C-alpha positions as a printed NumPy array, in Angstrom:
array([[-21.914,  21.681, -18.125],
       [-22.348,  24.269, -20.79 ],
       [-24.611,  22.572, -23.313],
       [-28.299,  23.472, -23.429],
       [-29.912,  21.104, -20.92 ],
       [-33.425,  21.561, -22.301],
       [-32.554,  20.651, -25.894],
       [-31.002,  17.29 , -25.088],
       [-27.839,  18.353, -26.892],
       [-25.068,  15.838, -26.261],
       [-22.376,  16.935, -23.852],
       [-19.059,  18.211, -25.164],
       [-15.978,  15.996, -25.012],
       [-14.855,  17.606, -21.752],
       [-18.321,  17.259, -20.229],
       [-18.523,  13.638, -21.364],
       [-15.172,  12.894, -19.674],
       [-16.445,  14.409, -16.44 ],
       [-19.643,  12.337, -16.642],
       [-17.64 ,   9.187, -17.363],
       [-15.564,   9.807, -14.228],
       [-18.675,   9.543, -12.05 ],
       [-19.772,   6.188, -10.68 ],
       [-22.885,   4.987,  -8.933],
       [-22.653,   5.794,  -5.214],
       [-24.397,   2.52 ,  -4.336],
       [-22.573,   0.012,  -6.578],
       [-19.515,   1.928,  -7.803],
       [-20.544,   0.856, -11.321],
       [-20.308,   2.898, -14.516],
       [-23.189,   5.243, -15.29 ],
       [-24.704,   5.935, -18.679],
       [-26.036,   9.299, -19.79 ],
       [-29.697,   9.58 , -20.823],
       [-29.966,  12.896, -22.687],
       [-33.744,  12.729, -23.162],
       [-34.375,  12.666, -19.396],
       [-31.188,  14.501, -18.339],
       [-30.186,  11.656, -16.04 ],
       [-27.259,   9.413, -15.277],
       [-28.415,   5.802, -15.17 ],
       [-27.011,   3.036, -13.015],
       [-28.204,  -0.139, -14.7  ],
       [-26.699,  -2.234, -11.924],
       [-28.519,  -0.382,  -9.107],
       [-31.595,   0.389, -11.231],
       [-31.363,   4.066, -10.288],
       [-31.531,   7.262, -12.326],
       [-29.662,  10.275, -10.959],
       [-30.995,  13.647, -12.152],
       [-28.898,  16.366, -13.728],
       [-30.195,  19.748, -12.573],
       [-28.859,  22.981, -14.024],
       [-25.97 ,  20.985, -15.452],
       [-25.033,  19.43 , -12.097],
       [-25.395,  15.672, -11.546],
       [-27.186,  15.028,  -8.234],
       [-25.423,  11.885,  -7.024],
       [-27.469,  11.31 ,  -3.869],
       [-29.273,   7.981,  -3.59 ],
       [-32.144,   9.837,  -1.916],
       [-32.486,  12.081,  -5.021],
       [-32.415,   9.186,  -7.506],
       [-35.515,   7.607,  -8.942],
       [-35.919,   3.866,  -9.168],
       [-36.102,   2.441, -12.689]])
């Protein structure tokens, strides 16, 4: 991703499409983007997957429980 991660700037259209293509590895459900915490949220699994240096970390072991 090319947007400034620290500013919480929304992703570009291309970046948003890439994020929308990702699904929760536990439930296969749609994720939502939380720009304030730089995370992808799985409401169904109650997990938040971090985005580090513009790369979504889609490992259940790296996710935090919400």
